[in-house]
C-alpha positions as a Markdown table, in Angstrom:
| # | Residue | x | y | z |
|---|---|---|---|---|
| 1 | Unk | -9.4 | 10.1 | 27.1 |
| 2 | Unk | -6.8 | 8.9 | 24.6 |
| 3 | Unk | -7.6 | 8.1 | 21.0 |
| 4 | Unk | -6.9 | 4.5 | 21.8 |
| 5 | Unk | -9.5 | 4.2 | 24.6 |
| 6 | Unk | -12.0 | 6.1 | 22.4 |
| 7 | Unk | -11.7 | 3.4 | 19.8 |
| 8 | Unk | -12.4 | 0.7 | 22.5 |
| 9 | Unk | -15.5 | 2.5 | 23.7 |
| 10 | Unk | -17.0 | 2.4 | 20.2 |
| 11 | Unk | -17.8 | -1.3 | 20.1 |
| 12 | Unk | -15.7 | -3.7 | 22.1 |
| 13 | Unk | -14.5 | -7.0 | 20.8 |
| 14 | Unk | -17.0 | -9.8 | 21.8 |
| 15 | Unk | -14.3 | -12.5 | 21.3 |
| 16 | Unk | -16.5 | -14.4 | 18.7 |
| 17 | Unk | -13.3 | -15.6 | 16.9 |
| 18 | Unk | -14.6 | -15.0 | 13.3 |
| 19 | Unk | -11.5 | -12.8 | 12.7 |
| 20 | Unk | -9.2 | -15.8 | 13.2 |
| 21 | Unk | -10.6 | -17.3 | 10.0 |
| 22 | Unk | -9.3 | -14.5 | 7.9 |
| 23 | Unk | -6.0 | -13.6 | 9.8 |
| 24 | Unk | -2.9 | -14.7 | 7.8 |
| 25 | Unk | -0.5 | -14.5 | 10.6 |
| 26 | Unk | -2.8 | -16.6 | 12.9 |
| 27 | Unk | -3.2 | -19.2 | 10.1 |
| 28 | Unk | 0.6 | -19.6 | 10.1 |
| 29 | Unk | 1.5 | -19.3 | 13.8 |
| 30 | Unk | -1.7 | -20.8 | 15.4 |
| 31 | Unk | -1.3 | -18.8 | 18.7 |
| 32 | Unk | -4.0 | -16.9 | 20.4 |
| 33 | Unk | -1.7 | -13.8 | 20.6 |
| 34 | Unk | -1.1 | -14.0 | 16.9 |
| 35 | Unk | -4.7 | -13.4 | 16.0 |
| 36 | Unk | -6.8 | -10.2 | 16.2 |
| 37 | Unk | -8.7 | -11.3 | 19.3 |
| 38 | Unk | -5.6 | -11.9 | 21.3 |
| 39 | Unk | -3.9 | -8.8 | 19.9 |
| 40 | Unk | -6.8 | -6.7 | 21.1 |
| 41 | Unk | -6.2 | -7.9 | 24.6 |
| 42 | Unk | -2.6 | -7.1 | 24.3 |
| 43 | Unk | -3.4 | -3.6 | 23.0 |
| 44 | Unk | -5.6 | -3.0 | 26.0 |
| 45 | Unk | -2.8 | -4.0 | 28.3 |
| 46 | Unk | -0.3 | -1.8 | 26.4 |
| 47 | Unk | -2.7 | 1.2 | 26.7 |
| 48 | Unk | -2.8 | 0.8 | 30.4 |
| 49 | Unk | 1.1 | 1.1 | 30.6 |
| 50 | Unk | 1.7 | -2.7 | 31.0 |
| 51 | Unk | 5.2 | -3.6 | 29.8 |
| 52 | Unk | 4.7 | -6.5 | 27.4 |
| 53 | Unk | 8.3 | -7.0 | 26.2 |
| 54 | Unk | 8.0 | -10.7 | 25.1 |
| 55 | Unk | 4.5 | -10.4 | 24.0 |
| 56 | Unk | 4.8 | -7.3 | 21.9 |
| 57 | Unk | 6.2 | -9.5 | 19.2 |
| 58 | Unk | 2.5 | -10.6 | 18.5 |
| 59 | Unk | 1.6 | -7.0 | 17.8 |
| 60 | Unk | 4.6 | -6.5 | 15.5 |
| 61 | Unk | 3.8 | -9.7 | 13.6 |
| 62 | Unk | 0.5 | -8.2 | 12.5 |
| 63 | Unk | 0.7 | -7.3 | 8.7 |
| 64 | Unk | -2.1 | -4.8 | 9.1 |
| 65 | Unk | -4.2 | -6.3 | 6.2 |
| 66 | Unk | -7.4 | -5.4 | 8.1 |
| 67 | Unk | -9.3 | -8.5 | 6.9 |
| 68 | Unk | -10.4 | -8.9 | 10.5 |
| 69 | Unk | -12.0 | -5.5 | 10.6 |
| 70 | Unk | -13.7 | -6.0 | 7.2 |
| 71 | Unk | -15.2 | -9.3 | 8.5 |
| 72 | Unk | -15.9 | -8.2 | 12.1 |
| 73 | Unk | -19.7 | -8.5 | 12.8 |
| 74 | Unk | -19.4 | -6.0 | 15.8 |
| 75 | Unk | -17.5 | -3.3 | 13.8 |
| 76 | Unk | -14.5 | -3.2 | 16.0 |
| 77 | Unk | -12.2 | -0.5 | 14.8 |
| 78 | Unk | -9.1 | -2.6 | 14.7 |
| 79 | Unk | -7.1 | -0.2 | 12.4 |
| 80 | Unk | -7.2 | 2.7 | 14.8 |
| 81 | Unk | -6.3 | 0.3 | 17.7 |
| 82 | Unk | -3.3 | -1.0 | 15.8 |
| 83 | Unk | -2.1 | 2.5 | 14.9 |
| 84 | Unk | -2.0 | 3.5 | 18.6 |
| 85 | Unk | -0.4 | 0.2 | 19.6 |
| 86 | Unk | 2.4 | 0.9 | 17.0 |
| 87 | Unk | 2.9 | 4.3 | 18.4 |
| 88 | Unk | 3.3 | 3.0 | 21.9 |
| 89 | Unk | 5.7 | 0.3 | 20.8 |
| 90 | Unk | 7.7 | 2.9 | 18.9 |
| 91 | Unk | 8.0 | 5.2 | 21.8 |
| 92 | Unk | 9.4 | 2.4 | 24.0 |
| 93 | Unk | 12.1 | 1.5 | 21.5 |
| 94 | Unk | 15.6 | 3.1 | 21.8 |
| 95 | Unk | 16.4 | 5.9 | 19.4 |
| 96 | Unk | 20.0 | 4.9 | 18.8 |
| 97 | Unk | 22.0 | 2.6 | 16.7 |
| 98 | Unk | 22.7 | 2.4 | 12.9 |
| 99 | Unk | 19.4 | 0.7 | 12.2 |
| 100 | Unk | 17.4 | 3.6 | 13.7 |
| 101 | Unk | 19.6 | 6.1 | 11.8 |
| 102 | Unk | 19.0 | 4.3 | 8.5 |
| 103 | Unk | 15.3 | 4.2 | 9.1 |
| 104 | Unk | 15.2 | 7.8 | 10.0 |
| 105 | Unk | 17.0 | 8.6 | 6.8 |
| 106 | Unk | 14.6 | 6.6 | 4.8 |
| 107 | Unk | 11.5 | 8.2 | 6.3 |
| 108 | Unk | 13.1 | 11.7 | 5.8 |
| 109 | Unk | 13.7 | 10.9 | 2.2 |
| 110 | Unk | 10.1 | 10.3 | 1.5 |
| 111 | Unk | 9.5 | 14.0 | 2.6 |
| 112 | Unk | 11.9 | 15.5 | 0.1 |
| 113 | Unk | 10.8 | 17.3 | -3.1 |
| 114 | Unk | 10.4 | 15.1 | -6.1 |
| 115 | Unk | 13.6 | 16.4 | -7.8 |
| 116 | Unk | 15.6 | 15.4 | -4.7 |
| 117 | Unk | 14.0 | 11.9 | -4.6 |
| 118 | Unk | 14.7 | 11.6 | -8.4 |
| 119 | Unk | 18.4 | 12.2 | -7.9 |
| 120 | Unk | 18.4 | 9.6 | -5.1 |
| 121 | Unk | 16.8 | 7.0 | -7.4 |
| 122 | Unk | 19.2 | 7.9 | -10.1 |
| 123 | Unk | 22.1 | 7.0 | -7.9 |
| 124 | Unk | 20.3 | 3.8 | -6.8 |
| 125 | Unk | 19.8 | 2.8 | -10.5 |
| 126 | Unk | 23.6 | 3.1 | -11.1 |
| 127 | Unk | 24.4 | 1.0 | -8.0 |
| 128 | Unk | 21.9 | -1.6 | -9.2 |
| 129 | Unk | 23.4 | -1.7 | -12.7 |
| 130 | Unk | 26.9 | -2.1 | -11.3 |
| 131 | Unk | 25.8 | -5.0 | -9.1 |
| 132 | Unk | 26.5 | -3.2 | -5.9 |
| 133 | Unk | 23.1 | -4.0 | -4.4 |
| 134 | Unk | 23.8 | -7.7 | -5.0 |
| 135 | Unk | 26.6 | -7.5 | -2.4 |
| 136 | Unk | 23.9 | -7.0 | 0.2 |
| 137 | Unk | 22.8 | -10.5 | -0.3 |
| 138 | Unk | 26.3 | -11.9 | -0.7 |
| 139 | Unk | 27.4 | -10.3 | 2.6 |
| 140 | Unk | 24.2 | -11.1 | 4.3 |
| 141 | Unk | 24.0 | -7.5 | 5.7 |
| 142 | Unk | 20.2 | -7.7 | 5.7 |
| 143 | Unk | 20.4 | -10.4 | 8.4 |
| 144 | Unk | 22.1 | -8.2 | 10.9 |
| 145 | Unk | 20.0 | -6.8 | 13.8 |
| 146 | Unk | 18.3 | -3.5 | 13.0 |
| 147 | Unk | 19.4 | -3.6 | 9.4 |
| 148 | Unk | 16.0 | -4.6 | 8.0 |
| 149 | Unk | 16.0 | -1.7 | 5.5 |
| 150 | Unk | 19.0 | -3.3 | 3.7 |
| 151 | Unk | 16.6 | -6.1 | 2.9 |
| 152 | Unk | 14.5 | -3.6 | 1.1 |
| 153 | Unk | 17.4 | -2.6 | -1.1 |
| 154 | Unk | 18.0 | -6.3 | -2.1 |
| 155 | Unk | 14.3 | -6.6 | -2.8 |
| 156 | Unk | 14.2 | -3.7 | -5.2 |
| 157 | Unk | 12.8 | -4.4 | -8.7 |
| 158 | Unk | 14.8 | -3.4 | -11.7 |
| 159 | Unk | 14.7 | 0.4 | -11.5 |
| 160 | Unk | 13.5 | 2.0 | -14.7 |
| 161 | Unk | 14.4 | 5.4 | -16.1 |
| 162 | Unk | 12.0 | 8.2 | -16.0 |
| 163 | Unk | 9.4 | 8.7 | -18.7 |
| 164 | Unk | 8.0 | 11.8 | -20.4 |
| 165 | Unk | 4.7 | 12.7 | -18.7 |
| 166 | Unk | 1.6 | 14.0 | -20.6 |
| 167 | Unk | 1.1 | 17.7 | -20.2 |
| 168 | Unk | -1.0 | 19.0 | -17.4 |
| 169 | Unk | -4.2 | 20.8 | -18.2 |
| 170 | Unk | -4.9 | 24.1 | -16.3 |
| 171 | Unk | -8.6 | 23.4 | -16.7 |
| 172 | Unk | -8.3 | 19.8 | -15.7 |
| 173 | Unk | -11.1 | 17.8 | -14.1 |
| 174 | Unk | -8.8 | 15.7 | -11.8 |
| 175 | Unk | -6.2 | 16.6 | -9.3 |
| 176 | Unk | -3.5 | 13.8 | -9.4 |
| 177 | Unk | -2.0 | 12.7 | -6.1 |
| 178 | Unk | 1.4 | 11.3 | -7.3 |
| 179 | Unk | 2.6 | 9.6 | -4.1 |
| 180 | Unk | 6.2 | 9.7 | -2.9 |
| 181 | Unk | 8.0 | 6.7 | -4.5 |
| 182 | Unk | 5.8 | 4.6 | -6.7 |
| 183 | Unk | 6.2 | 6.9 | -9.7 |
| 184 | Unk | 10.0 | 6.6 | -9.3 |
| 185 | Unk | 9.8 | 2.8 | -8.9 |
| 186 | Unk | 7.4 | 2.4 | -11.8 |
| 187 | Unk | 7.5 | 5.3 | -14.2 |
| 188 | Unk | 5.6 | 3.5 | -17.0 |
| 189 | Unk | 2.7 | 2.9 | -14.6 |
| 190 | Unk | 2.7 | 6.7 | -13.7 |
| 191 | Unk | 2.8 | 7.7 | -17.3 |
| 192 | Unk | -0.1 | 5.3 | -18.1 |
| 193 | Unk | -2.2 | 6.6 | -15.3 |
| 194 | Unk | -1.7 | 10.2 | -16.5 |
| 195 | Unk | -2.6 | 9.3 | -20.0 |
| 196 | Unk | -5.9 | 7.8 | -18.7 |
| 197 | Unk | -6.6 | 11.0 | -16.7 |
| 198 | Unk | -5.8 | 13.1 | -19.6 |
| 199 | Unk | -8.3 | 11.1 | -21.8 |
| 200 | Unk | -10.9 | 11.4 | -19.0 |
| 201 | Unk | -10.8 | 15.1 | -18.5 |
| 202 | Unk | -7.3 | 16.2 | -17.8 |
| 203 | Unk | -5.1 | 16.2 | -14.7 |
| 204 | Unk | -3.2 | 18.7 | -12.6 |
| 205 | Unk | -0.7 | 18.2 | -9.8 |
| 206 | Unk | -0.3 | 20.6 | -6.9 |
| 207 | Unk | 3.3 | 21.5 | -6.0 |
| 208 | Unk | 2.5 | 21.7 | -2.2 |
| 209 | Unk | 1.2 | 18.1 | -1.9 |
| 210 | Unk | 3.4 | 15.8 | 0.1 |
| 211 | Unk | 3.7 | 12.1 | 1.1 |
| 212 | Unk | 0.4 | 10.7 | 2.2 |
| 213 | Unk | 1.8 | 9.6 | 5.6 |
| 214 | Unk | 0.9 | 5.9 | 5.4 |
| 215 | Unk | 4.5 | 4.6 | 5.7 |
| 216 | Unk | 5.2 | 6.8 | 8.7 |
| 217 | Unk | 2.0 | 5.7 | 10.4 |
| 218 | Unk | 2.9 | 2.1 | 9.8 |
| 219 | Unk | 6.2 | 2.7 | 11.5 |
| 220 | Unk | 4.5 | 4.3 | 14.5 |
| 221 | Unk | 5.3 | 7.9 | 13.5 |
| 222 | Unk | 1.8 | 9.1 | 14.3 |
| 223 | Unk | 2.7 | 12.8 | 14.9 |
| 224 | Unk | 4.5 | 12.9 | 11.5 |
| 225 | Unk | 1.6 | 11.3 | 9.6 |
| 226 | Unk | -0.8 | 13.9 | 11.2 |
| 227 | Unk | 1.4 | 16.7 | 10.1 |
| 228 | Unk | 1.6 | 15.4 | 6.5 |
| 229 | Unk | -2.3 | 15.0 | 6.5 |
| 230 | Unk | -2.6 | 18.7 | 7.4 |
| 231 | Unk | -0.2 | 19.7 | 4.7 |
| 232 | Unk | -2.1 | 17.8 | 2.0 |
| 233 | Unk | -5.4 | 19.2 | 3.2 |
| 234 | Unk | -4.1 | 22.7 | 3.0 |
| 235 | Unk | -2.7 | 22.1 | -0.5 |
| 236 | Unk | -5.9 | 20.6 | -1.9 |
| 237 | Unk | -8.3 | 23.1 | -0.2 |
| 238 | Unk | -7.1 | 25.7 | -2.7 |
| 239 | Unk | -8.4 | 23.8 | -5.7 |
| 240 | Unk | -11.7 | 22.0 | -6.7 |
| 241 | Unk | -12.1 | 18.6 | -8.1 |
| 242 | Unk | -11.6 | 14.9 | -7.3 |
| 243 | Unk | -8.3 | 13.9 | -5.8 |
| 244 | Unk | -7.1 | 10.7 | -7.7 |
| 245 | Unk | -4.3 | 8.2 | -7.1 |
| 246 | Unk | -3.4 | 4.9 | -8.6 |
| 247 | Unk | -1.8 | 3.6 | -5.3 |
| 248 | Unk | -4.5 | 1.8 | -3.1 |
| 249 | Unk | -2.3 | 2.4 | 0.0 |
| 250 | Unk | -2.3 | 6.2 | -0.7 |
| 251 | Unk | -6.0 | 6.3 | -1.4 |
| 252 | Unk | -6.8 | 4.4 | 1.8 |
| 253 | Unk | -4.6 | 6.8 | 3.8 |
| 254 | Unk | -6.1 | 9.9 | 2.2 |
| 255 | Unk | -9.7 | 8.7 | 2.7 |
| 256 | Unk | -8.8 | 8.1 | 6.4 |
| 257 | Unk | -7.6 | 11.6 | 7.3 |
| 258 | Unk | -10.8 | 12.3 | 9.2 |
| 259 | Unk | -9.9 | 9.4 | 11.5 |
| 260 | Unk | -6.3 | 10.5 | 11.7 |
| 261 | Unk | -7.4 | 14.0 | 12.8 |
| 262 | Unk | -10.4 | 12.9 | 14.9 |
| 263 | Unk | -10.9 | 15.0 | 18.0 |
| 264 | Unk | -8.9 | 18.0 | 16.6 |
| 265 | Unk | -11.6 | 20.8 | 16.4 |
| 266 | Unk | -9.6 | 22.8 | 13.9 |
| 267 | Unk | -9.0 | 19.9 | 11.5 |
| 268 | Unk | -11.5 | 17.2 | 11.8 |
| 269 | Unk | -14.2 | 18.7 | 9.6 |
| 270 | Unk | -11.7 | 19.8 | 7.0 |
| 271 | Unk | -10.2 | 16.4 | 6.9 |
| 272 | Unk | -13.6 | 14.8 | 6.4 |
| 273 | Unk | -14.3 | 17.3 | 3.5 |
| 274 | Unk | -11.0 | 16.5 | 1.9 |
| 275 | Unk | -11.4 | 12.6 | 2.2 |
| 276 | Unk | -14.8 | 12.8 | 0.6 |
| 277 | Unk | -13.0 | 14.1 | -2.5 |
| 278 | Unk | -10.5 | 11.3 | -2.8 |
| 279 | Unk | -11.1 | 8.6 | -5.5 |
| 280 | Unk | -9.3 | 5.5 | -6.3 |
| 281 | Unk | -8.2 | 5.2 | -10.0 |
| 282 | Unk | -10.9 | 2.6 | -10.7 |
| 283 | Unk | -13.7 | 4.8 | -9.4 |
| 284 | Unk | -13.3 | 7.5 | -12.1 |
| 285 | Unk | -12.7 | 5.6 | -15.3 |
| 286 | Unk | -15.5 | 4.9 | -17.7 |
| 287 | Unk | -15.6 | 1.2 | -19.0 |
| 288 | Unk | -16.9 | 2.4 | -22.3 |
| 289 | Unk | -13.6 | 4.2 | -22.9 |
| 290 | Unk | -12.0 | 0.9 | -23.6 |
| 291 | Unk | -12.1 | -2.0 | -26.2 |
| 292 | Unk | -14.8 | -4.6 | -26.6 |
| 293 | Unk | -15.4 | -7.7 | -24.5 |
| 294 | Unk | -12.5 | -10.1 | -24.2 |
| 295 | Unk | -12.1 | -13.2 | -26.2 |
| 296 | Unk | -10.9 | -16.0 | -23.8 |
| 297 | Unk | -9.8 | -18.4 | -26.6 |
| 298 | Unk | -7.4 | -15.8 | -28.1 |
| 299 | Unk | -6.3 | -13.8 | -25.1 |
| 300 | Unk | -3.4 | -13.8 | -22.6 |
| 301 | Unk | -4.4 | -15.2 | -19.2 |
| 302 | Unk | -4.1 | -12.8 | -16.3 |
| 303 | Unk | -5.1 | -12.5 | -12.7 |
| 304 | Unk | -6.0 | -9.5 | -10.6 |
| 305 | Unk | -4.7 | -9.7 | -7.0 |
| 306 | Unk | -6.7 | -7.5 | -4.6 |
| 307 | Unk | -4.5 | -5.2 | -2.5 |
| 308 | Unk | -5.6 | -5.3 | 1.1 |
| 309 | Unk | -6.0 | -1.5 | 1.2 |
| 310 | Unk | -8.4 | -1.7 | -1.7 |
| 311 | Unk | -10.6 | -4.7 | -0.9 |
| 312 | Unk | -10.6 | -4.6 | 3.0 |
| 313 | Unk | -10.2 | -0.9 | 3.7 |
| 314 | Unk | -12.2 | 0.6 | 0.8 |
| 315 | Unk | -14.4 | -2.3 | -0.4 |
| 316 | Unk | -13.0 | -1.9 | -3.9 |
| 317 | Unk | -12.8 | -5.3 | -5.8 |
| 318 | Unk | -15.2 | -5.5 | -8.7 |
| 319 | Unk | -14.5 | -2.2 | -10.2 |
| 320 | Unk | -11.0 | -2.9 | -11.4 |
| 321 | Unk | -12.2 | -6.3 | -12.7 |
| 322 | Unk | -15.0 | -4.7 | -14.6 |
| 323 | Unk | -12.6 | -2.3 | -16.4 |
| 324 | Unk | -10.1 | -5.2 | -17.2 |
| 325 | Unk | -12.8 | -7.3 | -18.6 |
| 326 | Unk | -13.3 | -4.7 | -21.3 |
| 327 | Unk | -9.9 | -5.5 | -22.8 |
| 328 | Unk | -10.1 | -7.7 | -25.9 |
| 329 | Unk | -6.7 | -9.3 | -25.5 |
| 330 | Unk | -7.0 | -10.2 | -21.9 |
| 331 | Unk | -8.6 | -13.3 | -20.4 |
| 332 | Unk | -9.1 | -12.5 | -16.7 |
| 333 | Unk | -9.1 | -15.6 | -14.5 |
| 334 | Unk | -9.2 | -15.8 | -10.7 |
| 335 | Unk | -6.9 | -17.3 | -8.1 |
| 336 | Unk | -8.5 | -19.2 | -5.4 |
| 337 | Unk | -8.0 | -16.5 | -2.7 |
| 338 | Unk | -7.2 | -13.1 | -4.4 |
| 339 | Unk | -8.4 | -11.4 | -1.3 |
| 340 | Unk | -5.6 | -12.9 | 0.9 |
| 341 | Unk | -2.6 | -10.6 | 1.8 |
| 342 | Unk | 0.6 | -11.1 | -0.2 |
| 343 | Unk | 2.7 | -10.3 | 2.9 |
| 344 | Unk | 4.0 | -6.9 | 1.8 |
| 345 | Unk | 2.2 | -4.8 | 4.4 |
| 346 | Unk | 3.9 | -1.5 | 3.4 |
| 347 | Unk | 7.3 | -2.0 | 5.0 |
| 348 | Unk | 6.2 | -4.9 | 7.2 |
| 349 | Unk | 8.0 | -7.4 | 4.9 |
| 350 | Unk | 11.3 | -5.8 | 6.0 |
| 351 | Unk | 10.7 | -6.6 | 9.6 |
| 352 | Unk | 9.0 | -9.9 | 9.4 |
| 353 | Unk | 10.6 | -11.7 | 6.3 |
| 354 | Unk | 9.8 | -15.2 | 7.4 |
| 355 | Unk | 6.1 | -14.5 | 7.8 |
| 356 | Unk | 6.1 | -12.4 | 4.6 |
| 357 | Unk | 7.7 | -15.1 | 2.6 |
| 358 | Unk | 5.2 | -17.7 | 3.8 |
| 359 | Unk | 2.3 | -15.5 | 2.8 |
| 360 | Unk | 3.6 | -14.8 | -0.7 |
| 361 | Unk | 4.3 | -18.5 | -1.0 |
| 362 | Unk | 0.7 | -19.3 | -0.6 |
| 363 | Unk | -0.2 | -16.8 | -3.3 |
| 364 | Unk | 2.5 | -18.0 | -5.6 |
| 365 | Unk | 1.1 | -21.5 | -5.5 |
| 366 | Unk | -2.4 | -20.2 | -6.5 |
| 367 | Unk | -0.9 | -18.0 | -9.2 |
| 368 | Unk | 0.9 | -21.0 | -10.7 |
| 369 | Unk | -2.3 | -23.1 | -10.7 |
| 370 | Unk | -4.2 | -20.3 | -12.5 |
| 371 | Unk | -2.1 | -20.7 | -15.6 |
| 372 | Unk | -1.8 | -16.9 | -15.9 |
| 373 | Unk | 1.1 | -15.1 | -17.5 |
| 374 | Unk | 0.4 | -11.7 | -16.0 |
| 375 | Unk | -0.2 | -10.7 | -12.3 |
| 376 | Unk | -2.1 | -7.4 | -12.0 |
| 377 | Unk | -2.1 | -5.4 | -8.8 |
| 378 | Unk | -2.8 | -1.7 | -7.9 |
| 379 | Unk | -0.4 | -1.2 | -4.9 |
| 380 | Unk | 3.3 | -0.5 | -5.2 |
| 381 | Unk | 4.2 | -2.5 | -2.1 |
| 382 | Unk | 2.3 | -5.6 | -3.5 |
| 383 | Unk | 4.0 | -5.1 | -6.8 |
| 384 | Unk | 7.5 | -5.1 | -5.3 |
| 385 | Unk | 6.6 | -8.3 | -3.3 |
| 386 | Unk | 5.4 | -10.0 | -6.5 |
| 387 | Unk | 8.3 | -8.9 | -8.6 |
| 388 | Unk | 10.7 | -10.1 | -6.0 |
| 389 | Unk | 9.2 | -13.6 | -5.8 |
| 390 | Unk | 9.1 | -13.9 | -9.6 |
| 391 | Unk | 12.7 | -13.0 | -9.8 |
| 392 | Unk | 13.8 | -15.4 | -7.1 |
| 393 | Unk | 11.9 | -18.2 | -8.8 |
| 394 | Unk | 13.0 | -17.2 | -12.3 |
| 395 | Unk | 9.4 | -17.0 | -13.4 |
| 396 | Unk | 8.7 | -15.4 | -16.8 |
| 397 | Unk | 5.4 | -13.9 | -15.5 |
| 398 | Unk | 5.0 | -10.1 | -15.6 |
| 399 | Unk | 3.6 | -7.8 | -12.9 |
| 400 | Unk | 1.6 | -4.9 | -14.1 |
| 401 | Unk | -0.7 | -2.1 | -12.8 |
| 402 | Unk | -4.1 | -2.2 | -14.4 |
| 403 | Unk | -3.6 | 1.3 | -15.7 |
| 404 | Unk | -0.7 | 0.0 | -17.9 |
| 405 | Unk | -3.1 | -2.4 | -19.7 |
| 406 | Unk | -6.0 | 0.0 | -19.9 |
| 407 | Unk | -3.9 | 2.9 | -21.3 |
| 408 | Unk | -2.9 | 0.7 | -24.2 |
| 409 | Unk | -6.4 | 0.0 | -25.0 |
| 410 | Unk | -8.1 | 3.4 | -25.0 |
| 411 | Unk | -10.5 | 3.7 | -27.9 |
| 412 | Unk | -9.0 | 7.1 | -28.9 |
| 413 | Unk | -5.2 | 7.2 | -28.5 |
| 414 | Unk | -3.7 | 10.4 | -27.2 |
C-alpha cells in the first residue's frame, strides 16, 4: 500500500465543507476544485492513475498553508496527501527545457556547503548593486513559460553583507540549525538569533547538517527530501541537546521527519526521536530575559504576522507575542486576520503569481489599517513576500524577525 493510500485510510474526508471557510485559494476562485474538499477527490483520482491534465491546475494552485488541516474536525492528514499529489504531478512533467534546468540548478544550490552558497550570494549582491536584476523586470523574462525562477530573482530583497557571528560554545546547551538560505538573505537576523542563544546557554552548529528538505518536498522531490532528512538525523544523533531554528518552515519540516520516513523500519523511530528534540526559537527563550512591559503611548506600533508553518502546522501563535510584549518600546497591535496566508508558500509564489499577489493584497490592506510601522514575521519566505510588496508600494514600513527586536532588548548585553 502506498503512503498516499495509507493517509486516506486514517480518517477519510466527510465532505463537511468547514475547510472551505479557511482556504485562501477557494476564497479567491470559488470553485469546488479550488478548495480542500475538491482537491482531496482529485488526489484520490490521481493516486489511482487517472490523468487529470486540465484539473491538475487545482492541485498546483494550493498554497499549502494547511489551515484546512488545522481546522478539520475529522483530522484528515491533508499535508501528507498534498505531498504525494505533488510527487505524482512532478513525475508526469517533462524533465527538459531551460526552465527545468534552472530549477534543478536552484535545488542543487541549496545542497551546497555554506561557503559555496556564500560565494553565490556575493555574486548576486554585485548583480543587484549594478542593477542587472532590474533587467529581468524590464525584459519581462519572468513572464516566459517555465521561467518562474527568474521571478524569484526580481523579488529578491536588498541583499545584505555577512555579519560577524558570536562564537560557538563547545559546552553549549543548544544545537543551532542554520537553514540553507535565510542566513544569507538576512544576516542581521541570523546574528541576532545567535546572540539570543548565546545568552540563553550557548550554541553550536554541526558541520554535517544539511538543508531541511522543505523546498524539495514542496517541489515534489520526495526522494531528495527523505535523503536530506536522513542526513540531518545522522548528524544530530551524534550530539545531545535541543535543535533550534528561527525559520518556522525549517522547524515544521524537522518536526515532521517521522511522517516523512513513516513505514521505513530503519528510520521511523530515529526520525521520531530526532523530531522530539526540535524547538522553534520562541519555545526556548525566557520572557524574563527581556525588558519590562510595553508602554503603548510611547511605543512604535508593530504587528506580528503568523507564518502558516507556525500557527497551522505547529500551533505556535501566542509564544512569540508573549515575548514581544515584554519589549518596552514596542506596542504590539493585531491585524484583523494575522492567521491568513500571505501567499508566499515556500516557492509557490513563483509559480502562482496572480493568486499570490491577491493574498498579500488582502494582508497589506489589513496592515495599513493597523497603523503599524513594523511587520514582524518568523519565516524567510513570508519576509521576502512582505519586503517585496512594501518595495512595490514604496511603503516606509520595515519587516523584521522577532529575534532582531528581542536581541536588542536583552537585559544583559553580550
